[in-house]
N, C-alpha and C positions, 0 to 999 in steps of 0.2 A: 310549470314553468320555474329554471332557474332566474333569478331576479335578483342583480347587486343593486346593492345603494350608496352612491357615496355622497361624503357630506365632512365638510370641516371641523361640525360638533357633532356629538353624540352625550349618551348619559354618560355621567352624572349629570352634565352641565344642563339648566334648564333654560328653555327660550324657545319660544314657537314654532322655528323649525324644527328641532328635537323634539318635541310634542306631537307634532306634525308624522315625523319619522317614524317613531315607537307605535302610535296607532294605525299607521298604515301597515307596518312590518307585522305587526299582531293580527290582522284581520288578512291578509296578505297568507299568513302560516296557516289559519282558519279555512280559507278556500282551497289548500292543501299545496299551496307552492313553496319551492326552497327560496330561503331570505338570506344574502351574506349582505352586512354592513361593512364599508370603508371609511376607515375615518382617521384624523390625526392623533397623534399618541401627546403629551404633554411636556415630553422629553425627547431626547438625540437616540431615544433606541425604543426600534420595529417589535411588535410581537404580536400575539394573536388571544383572542382569550374566546373560547366557547366559536359563535357564530361572526364574529367579529376581530377586523384586521386593525391596529393600531400602528401607522406609520411614523415613523421617527418626524420633528419639529421642532421649529426655534419659534421664541416670541416676534409680535411684530405688534405690540403693543401702539407703536408709535403711529400705524395706521390706520388702526380703532382698536380700541380698549376690548383686549381679549384675544386679536387676531395670533393668528401662528400660521406658519409656510413651511412646506417642504418642496424640497428642489430634488426629492428622489423616484427615480420612474422603475428603474432596471432593482429591485431587491427581491427578495425571495420569496414572500408572503405573496406580493402582485403577482409574481408569476403560478404561487397555488391559485389565487384566483381564475387567472390565464386557465391555466389547467384541468379546474372545475366547470369551463367553458360554460357561462351564461347564457341566456337567450337573449337578454337584456340591460341595459345599464339605466337605471333611472338617478341623475346626477340633482345634486340638492343644492350646491354652493358652486360657484363662478371662479373658484382661485384654484388653490395647489389641487382639491383633488380632484376638480376637475381635467387638469391634465390628465392625471391618471387614470378618471374615467374615457378618455380618448383614447390613451393609449391601449387599456383593455379593451375597447370598442375594435381600434384596428385590427390588432391580435386576434381577437376572436371572429371579427368582420359580423360584426352583431350592430343594431342602431341605439342611440342613446334618445333618452327622453328626461328632460330637464326642467325642473319647477324653480320659478323664476320669485321667489320666497320677498327679496329685499328693493323697494326702491329707492337707490342710490342716488337719487339726484336729492334725497331729504338730507342726508347724510355727508354731505360735500365739506361743511366745515368742520370735519377729521382730517382730509387731505389736502384740500383747495383755499387759497383764498380769497379766491372770487366764484363768488356761486354761480355766474356765466358760465365761463370757463368747466368750473366743476361740473356741471350738468352734461356740457357739451365731452367731457371725457367720458360720463358714465353713458353716454347715447353708444359715443365708438367701441366704448367696451362691451357694451351689453351688446350689440348688433354682431359683433365680430365672435364673441362667447357661442350666441343662441343661434347663427346663422354656422353652425360646427353640429349642429345636432338635428334628430329625423323628426322631433316635435317639441314644443313649448308648452308648459303647464301655465297658465294665468291661474291665481285664485281668485281675480273678480275682473269685471271687465273693466275696471279701473287699471286695473295692470295691462290686461290686454292690448286697450287705448296708448296707455304709455311706450307699449313695444313698437307698434305699427306706429308711432311715433318717430322711432327710432329706427325706424328701416329694417325692422328682421322682417328677412321673407318667410320664414321657415312657418309650417301648419303651427297655431298657436290655439289652445284648446282651451276654455274656461270650467275648472273643475276646482268648487270649493273644497278645503282640507274639513277631513272630517272630527270628529273628536269622541272621546271615549264617550259613552251615556253612562256605563257601567258606574262609573267614579261620581258620578251625580246623581243616583239613582235613588238615595239613602236620604231622607232629608232629617236633619239633625232638631233636637227639642226643645222647645224653649227653655227649658232648665240647662240645657247644654250650652246655649246662645250665652243667657247669663253667668252663666261659669266663664267661656271664654271672654265676656266683657270685663266681669273684674280681673281674670287676668292680664288684660290689655289695657288696666285701668281706664275703662270706657263709663263714664255714669251711665246707669241703667236705662235713664229716661231718655237717653240721648238717642235719635236717629242717626244712621251709618253711612257714609256713602262712603264706596270702596273705590279705592285703584289698585289695580294689579296690573305690572309690567318690569320693565327694565326703567331702574330711574337714569334715564340720559336725554340731552338737550332738545331730542328731537322728539320726546312725546309731550312735551311743550305742558308738562304738570303745574310751571310757575302760572297757568292761567286759572286753573283749577284752585290754586291756592291764595292767588287775589280771588277768586270769585268768595270762595268761603270767608276770605275777609271782608266781603261786602255785603253779606246777607245780614239780615236784620235778625234773625232765630239767633240763640247763643245756645239751643239745644240740639246743636250738631257735631259729631265729629266726623274728621276727612282719614280711612283709615288704607295706610299707603302698604303696599303688599309687594315686595321687590326689593333689589337692590341694583348699582350701578354707580357710574363715575360720577353722577351729579348730588347723591345723595348729602354728601355733606353740604352742600350751597342752597337744596331745599329745605334742610332743618333749619340751616340759619334763615333762609327766607323767611320763613313760618313764626320765627322770632320777630323779627325784625316788624311781619304786618301783624303781632301781637293776638297769633291767633297758636302757639308754640303748643297750648292744652288742649287746643283743639283738634293736635293733626298727630296721627299714632303711626309710627314708623316702623311697620313692623319685621322689616326685611325676609329673607329667601324662608320659604314655607317647604316640607318637603311634599313632593307630588298627592301622596294617599293621604296628606292632612288640607287639600287649598279647597274641598270643596266646603268644609266648614269654616273658612272664613270667606267664603264669596255668600254661603247662608246668615253670615252675622252681620252682611250689607242690607241695606233697603232699597238703597239705589248703586247701582254700579257708572261711574262718573269716566270719562275720557278727552283730553284739548287734544291729542295728535294727530296728525295729518299725515303721519309716515308710514301707516300701515299699507300692506298690499288685504289682507284680510281680516288680522285682528283675533286672532285664537280667544284672545280674552275676553271681549264682548260674544261671542257665540259661548263662551264656558259661564260669563257669567248669566244669560239668558237661559241656559241648560238647568242652571240652579234658581229658576223661578225670580230670578233679581231683574228688574224693568230698568234701562239701559237709559242716560241721557249725555249726548257725546255731542264734541264740537259735528257739523255737516263736512262729511267727506264724500267723495264717490266709491269709495271700498265699502260703505253699508247701505249701498242700494239693495234691499230685498233683503240686509240682516236686522237695522231698526227701522221699523215702521211706525211713523208716527201718529202717536194717537193708540198701535195696536201691541207694540212691547214696551212702548220707550218715546222718545224722542232728541231729535237733533237740533241744534243751536246753534246761531251764528253771531249773537250779541251775550253778554249780560243780563239782559233785561229777558231774555227770551230764556236762558239758563235760569233765570231765579223765576220767573212764572210758570216753567214748567217743573221744575222741582217743587215748586208748593202746591203746585195739582196732583203730582204724584201724591206726595205725603200726605197731603192734605183731605183728600178726598177716600173713604175708607173701601167704596164699592167701585171705583177707579182703579187704586193698586191693585185690588183683589182681581180684577180684570187684567191687568197686564202683567200681573204675577203669572196668571194663568195662561196667557196669549204666548209670554218669552218665553215659557218650558214646552209647551206643546210643539210651538212654531220652528224652537231648535232643535228639538227630538226627528220630528220629520223632517228637518233640511241638511241639519248638518250629525246623522252619527258616520262615526266611523267607517260601521260596516257597508253602507250604500258609497263612503266616497271610495272604498277597496274594489268593490265589486264594478266600479267606474273606469277606475285605474286598471283593474283586469282586461276589461273589454279594451282601452284603450292602449294597451302594451301587444294587445292579439293583433290587434288593426294595424300598429306601427310595423311588429316584425314583418308581417304580411306583404305590408308597401313594401318595407328594405327590401324581402327577399325578391320579388318581382325586378325592383332597382337592378339587383345583383344578375338577374339573370339575365335584362334586356343588354346590361353594362356588358357582357360576357357575349353577348348576340353581335353587338356590334363591333366586339373586337374581333368575333369570329369573322363578320364578313370584312 
């Protein structure tokens, strides 16, 4: 098959959407498919590099930090993609590149499969002063976009339920995003962990809670900082990996809570080094309720790191209480489960083993790509049957 993937973001940007696209692209190529990417450039010039087309765009940071938009649809690079004659378009974002996806699909008379990565109702603080109005806008917008596709991919049952509530009428398939297990197949040694701790000025004897992700309001890292400040143990370090618009506020909050020396803000880490940072952690923590699937949770588990995260429907069948970690709803539960994880050696070994084995079994990118391959073929066949029916109706 010839598969076109459209997305607002692509490498070198690092986020969950880009990670899922890169993994899917790599595995689809292994299966013998031809894949091209269409994304936005970081400037007012369109260009092509290898199999990736970058369409000129302008910044729209006032809508959402880092956002970009394009109004281009008639473009030589887009027409080259049309002439390439893809068999299907897999859209990954609902904005500018979705408009282009629709243009290409219409020209080539092919279906669009769309992955709904982001629960925008958790991001209304960026564009609406009223949360209720913001949620209504999100529902209307999502329904309008998704009903223009042939099939919608929801990473979790939580997203499936939300989209049903929005009134989306197109078929919705739940397909958990896969991760590249090869990146996490090699464990770092104790000596390497000690050297990394020394580099980050983390006391050798401290247990490390690790948080990885975008530092933004919707990720609710403030809760984890507050919990760490309330813990009785002083032999804890919270290692925060990632960057974002809330970093300065979070650093200031840590100082005000009196835990500045217990919190290490690492910043962005190259993808090839991220496994070492996961494995430096003893427990992965998160208080976010804005995830569709939360690839960092799965990546932590794949590294053999038990998880302790705020309870959320997206974590159903991901974090299993007492198997590979726990979900909490209160500080008391957080404290109790953290002490249980770190204070019982046999329990910790069991959680680590279950975390790694379970993640490899459920979330490999190879299995993800094979599932998508079958879904593409099924969608193409249904679309072609619909086209034949339409022709027959018009003929009659």
